[in-house]
matplotlib code that plots the C-alpha trace (Angstrom):
import matplotlib.pyplot as plt

x = [30.6, 27.7, 27.9, 24.8, 24.5, 24.2, 21.4, 19.6, 19.9, 18.5, 15.2, 12.0, 11.5, 9.0, 10.3, 8.3, 9.8, 7.8, 8.5, 7.9, 6.9, 4.7, 3.7, 4.1, 4.7, 6.3, 5.7, 8.3, 9.0, 12.6, 14.7, 17.8, 18.5, 16.4, 12.7, 11.0, 6.9, 4.5, 5.3, 3.1, 3.1, 0.6, -0.6, -0.7, -4.1, -3.2, -5.0, -3.4, -1.0, 0.5, 0.9, 3.7, 5.2, 8.5, 10.5, 14.4, 14.2, 12.5, 9.2, 7.4, 3.0, 0.8, 1.6, -1.3, -1.3, -4.3, -5.6, -7.6, -8.4, -9.2, -7.5, -6.1, -3.4, -3.1, 0.2, 1.5, 5.6, 7.6, 11.5, 11.4, 9.6, 6.2, 5.0, 1.0, -2.3, -1.8, -5.3, -5.8, -9.4, -10.5, -11.5, -14.6, -12.9, -14.4, -11.9, -10.9, -7.7, -6.1, -2.3, -0.5, 3.1, 5.7, 9.4, 8.9, 7.2, 3.7, 2.8, -0.8, -3.8, -4.0, -7.6, -9.1, -12.0, -14.8, -15.5, -19.1, -16.9, -17.5, -13.9, -12.2, -8.6, -7.2, -4.1, -2.0, 1.2, 4.2, 7.7, 6.9, 5.8, 2.6, 1.7, -1.5, -4.4, -5.2, -8.4, -10.1, -13.6, -15.8, -18.1, -21.2, -19.4, -18.7, -15.0, -13.2, -9.7, -8.5, -5.0, -2.5, 0.8, 4.0, 7.0, 6.0, 5.8, 2.1, 1.3, -0.9, -3.3, -5.3, -9.3, -11.0, -14.5, -16.9, -18.7, -22.0, -20.1, -19.3, -15.8, -13.5, -11.3, -7.8, -5.9, -7.6, -7.0, -3.6, -3.9, -5.9, -4.5, -5.4, -3.5, -2.5, -1.2, 1.3, 2.2, 2.8, 4.0, 6.1, 5.5, 5.7, 2.9, 2.9, 0.3]
y = [-18.6, -15.7, -13.0, -11.6, -8.7, -10.9, -13.3, -9.9, -8.7, -12.4, -11.2, -9.6, -6.5, -3.4, -0.1, 3.3, 6.7, 9.5, 13.4, 15.9, 18.3, 16.1, 14.1, 11.3, 8.0, 4.4, 1.4, -1.0, -4.7, -6.0, -9.6, -8.7, -5.3, -6.1, -5.3, -8.4, -8.7, -5.1, -1.7, 1.0, 4.5, 6.6, 10.2, 13.1, 12.5, 8.5, 7.6, 4.8, 6.4, 3.3, -0.5, -2.9, -6.3, -7.3, -10.3, -10.4, -5.9, -6.4, -5.5, -8.4, -9.1, -6.5, -2.6, -0.2, 3.1, 5.3, 8.9, 10.1, 6.5, 5.9, 3.1, 4.2, 1.8, -1.6, -3.3, -7.1, -7.2, -10.2, -10.2, -6.6, -6.2, -5.1, -9.2, -9.7, -7.6, -4.2, -2.1, 1.6, 3.3, 6.2, 8.7, 6.3, 3.3, 2.2, 0.0, 2.3, 0.5, -2.8, -3.9, -7.2, -7.6, -10.1, -9.3, -5.0, -5.3, -4.9, -8.2, -8.9, -6.8, -3.5, -2.0, 1.7, 2.0, 5.4, 5.4, 3.8, 1.1, 1.5, 0.2, 3.2, 1.5, -2.3, -2.9, -6.0, -5.8, -8.8, -7.9, -4.2, -3.8, -3.6, -6.8, -8.1, -5.8, -1.8, -0.6, 2.3, 3.3, 6.9, 6.9, 5.8, 2.0, 2.0, 1.7, 4.7, 3.2, -0.4, -1.1, -4.1, -4.0, -6.7, -6.2, -2.7, -2.0, -1.4, -4.0, -2.4, 0.2, 1.8, 1.5, 4.4, 4.5, 7.5, 7.5, 5.8, 3.0, 3.9, 3.7, 6.5, 6.7, 4.1, 7.2, 10.3, 7.4, 7.7, 11.3, 10.7, 8.5, 9.3, 11.6, 9.1, 6.4, 8.7, 9.6, 6.0, 4.7, 7.6, 5.7, 8.3, 7.6, 8.7, 9.7]
z = [31.4, 30.3, 32.8, 34.4, 31.8, 28.3, 30.5, 30.3, 27.0, 26.1, 28.3, 26.5, 27.6, 26.8, 26.7, 26.8, 25.5, 25.2, 23.7, 25.3, 23.6, 20.8, 23.6, 21.3, 23.2, 21.2, 23.1, 22.1, 22.8, 22.8, 22.6, 23.3, 21.2, 18.6, 18.2, 18.8, 18.8, 18.9, 18.6, 19.2, 18.7, 20.8, 20.3, 22.7, 23.7, 23.5, 20.4, 18.2, 15.4, 14.5, 15.5, 13.9, 14.2, 14.4, 14.2, 14.6, 14.4, 10.9, 10.2, 9.9, 10.1, 10.0, 9.7, 10.5, 10.2, 11.8, 11.6, 14.3, 15.7, 11.8, 10.3, 7.4, 5.8, 7.0, 5.6, 5.9, 5.9, 5.8, 7.0, 6.4, 2.7, 2.1, 1.1, 0.9, 0.5, 1.2, 1.9, 2.2, 3.5, 3.6, 6.6, 7.4, 7.6, 3.8, 1.9, -1.0, -2.2, -2.2, -3.6, -3.5, -3.2, -3.2, -1.9, -2.0, -5.1, -6.4, -7.6, -8.4, -8.8, -7.5, -7.2, -5.9, -5.7, -4.4, -1.0, -2.4, -3.5, -7.0, -8.8, -10.8, -11.5, -11.4, -12.6, -12.8, -11.7, -11.8, -9.8, -9.7, -13.3, -14.7, -16.5, -17.7, -18.1, -16.8, -16.7, -16.1, -14.5, -14.9, -12.1, -13.5, -13.3, -17.2, -18.7, -19.5, -20.6, -21.6, -21.9, -22.0, -20.2, -20.8, -18.1, -17.9, -21.6, -23.2, -26.1, -28.7, -28.6, -25.5, -25.9, -24.5, -24.3, -23.8, -20.2, -21.9, -23.0, -27.1, -28.1, -28.4, -32.0, -31.5, -32.6, -30.1, -27.8, -27.2, -25.9, -23.9, -21.1, -17.9, -15.9, -13.0, -15.4, -16.9, -13.4, -12.1, -14.9, -16.5, -19.9, -22.6, -25.3, -28.8, -30.8]

ax = plt.figure().add_subplot(projection="3d")
ax.plot(x, y, z, "-o")
ax.set_aspect("equal")
plt.show()
């Protein structure tokens, strides 16, 4: 026969924790001992810093991060793993990036844009690795670089273009890899 404290553990409840020095408040929903439902983090001036959805103690649904009341990041989770579209925003609320995840790995198209909406990079991923076309663009919208990947490995030559759209010599283009690409992919290409 269950006792009274067991019955209390199965009831939904909300807990509020406040850090005295920082003034940060965390409001969490629980079912038993596990997070269940929405959790909000508020700043010292009651501004929303984070909003997250939980199911059975794991992130499940939307996670939103805010900076001074402005949405900066919105991610989707399923059973504790990033799954679905993630969106990234500038300080004015313009969407500047999207990435698609499956089972905590990049999977699908990731695209970064300027605040004005011009695409700067578009990459295709499969199970966390570059797979397909990666395109980088100049501020004027012209293609800067095109490369093809398969399971994280570059395939063939990297095509590079001048800002005016004219192709760059293929042997030269291997030395012109975009610095961000080098950092993201940690892939050395020999000239």
